[in-house]
C-alpha positions in Angstrom: 16.4 2.1 -4.3 17.0 4.8 -6.9 16.2 7.7 -4.6 19.5 7.2 -2.6 17.8 6.6 0.7 18.4 2.8 0.8 17.5 1.8 4.4 16.3 5.2 5.7 12.8 3.8 6.4 14.4 1.6 9.1 15.5 4.6 11.2 14.0 4.6 14.7 12.3 1.2 14.0 12.5 -1.8 16.3 11.5 -4.5 13.8 11.9 -5.3 10.2 10.1 -7.9 8.1 12.6 -10.1 6.4 11.4 -11.8 3.2 13.6 -14.7 2.1 12.9 -16.9 -0.9 12.4 -20.6 -1.3 13.9 -22.5 -4.2 10.6 -22.3 -6.0 10.6 -18.5 -5.6 7.9 -18.3 -2.9 8.6 -15.6 -0.3 8.6 -16.2 3.4 8.2 -13.2 5.7 9.5 -13.1 9.3 9.5 -10.1 11.7 12.9 -9.8 13.3 15.0 -7.6 15.5 17.7 -5.7 13.7 20.5 -3.3 14.5 22.0 -0.8 12.1 25.8 -0.5 11.9 26.6 3.0 13.2 29.7 3.1 11.0 27.4 3.3 8.0 24.6 5.6 7.1 21.2 4.0 6.6 20.7 6.4 3.6 23.9 5.3 1.9 24.8 2.6 -0.5 27.1 1.0 2.2 24.3 0.7 4.8 24.4 -2.4 6.9 21.9 -3.9 9.3 22.4 -7.1 11.3 19.9 -9.7 12.5 20.4 -12.9 14.4 18.6 -16.2 14.6 19.1 -19.7 15.7 21.4 -21.7 13.4 19.8 -23.8 10.7 16.5 -22.0 10.7 14.6 -21.8 7.5 15.6 -18.2 6.9 19.3 -19.1 7.3 19.0 -22.0 4.8 17.1 -19.8 2.4 19.7 -17.0 2.6 22.6 -19.5 2.1 20.8 -20.7 -1.0 19.7 -17.3 -2.3 21.1 -14.0 -0.9 18.3 -11.9 -2.4 15.9 -10.7 0.2 13.4 -7.9 0.8 13.0 -5.9 4.0 10.4 -3.5 5.3 9.9 -1.7 8.6 7.2 -3.5 10.6 5.7 -4.0 14.0 6.3 -6.8 16.4 3.7 -9.1 14.7 4.9 -8.3 11.2 2.4 -5.6 10.3 4.2 -3.5 7.6 5.0 0.1 8.4 6.6 1.0 5.0 7.5 -0.2 1.6 9.6 -3.2 0.7 13.3 -2.6 0.0 15.4 -5.0 -2.2 18.5 -6.1 -0.4 21.0 -8.9 0.0 21.8 -11.0 3.0 24.6 -13.3 4.1 25.5 -15.2 7.1 28.6 -13.8 8.7 31.1 -15.2 11.1 34.1 -14.1 13.3 34.6 -10.4 14.0 31.7 -9.3 11.8 29.3 -11.7 13.6 30.6 -10.5 17.0 30.1 -6.9 15.9 26.5 -7.6 14.8 25.7 -9.5 18.0 27.1 -6.7 20.1 25.0 -4.0 18.3 21.9 -6.1 18.7 22.6 -6.6 22.4 23.1 -2.8 22.8 19.7 -2.1 21.1 17.7 -4.9 22.8 18.0 -5.5 26.5 15.8 -8.6 26.1 18.4 -10.1 23.9 20.7 -10.6 26.9 18.1 -12.8 28.5 17.7 -14.9 25.3 21.5 -15.2 25.0 21.6 -16.5 28.6 19.0 -19.2 27.8 20.8 -20.1 24.6 24.0 -20.8 26.6 22.1 -23.2 28.8 20.5 -24.9 25.8 23.8 -24.9 23.8 21.8 -23.2 21.0 24.1 -21.7 18.4 23.1 -18.3 17.0 23.7 -17.1 13.4 24.2 -13.5 12.5 23.2 -12.2 9.1 24.2 -8.9 7.6 21.8 -7.2 5.2 23.0 -4.7 2.6 21.2 -2.7 -0.2 20.8 -4.6 -3.5 
């Protein structure tokens, strides 16, 4: 974004619509929970937001193939509440994945329940970091 507000539209939002791209260029939109990294300012070029998902989902495969994504604030069902923002995403591991997961758990109490079920099902989670393009 040229106005220098980068991810400011996400402030005080609970969901973002993540648009990832298939190899043929077709966009796939998914509403997801996200947590902003408090060590960065959503209005700055170094803004970071984290999302998580089950490993090997379509969005993870598409991000591994093409890091270019678009995001927009949205409601629980994906109804857009703002304009699309060009961004980049990547799957993170180790300390950065732990940090993203912790931030998501702090923001969403319900995530703790999902994490509990994931332990019983041996479902691995992936954490993605999204940064301005």
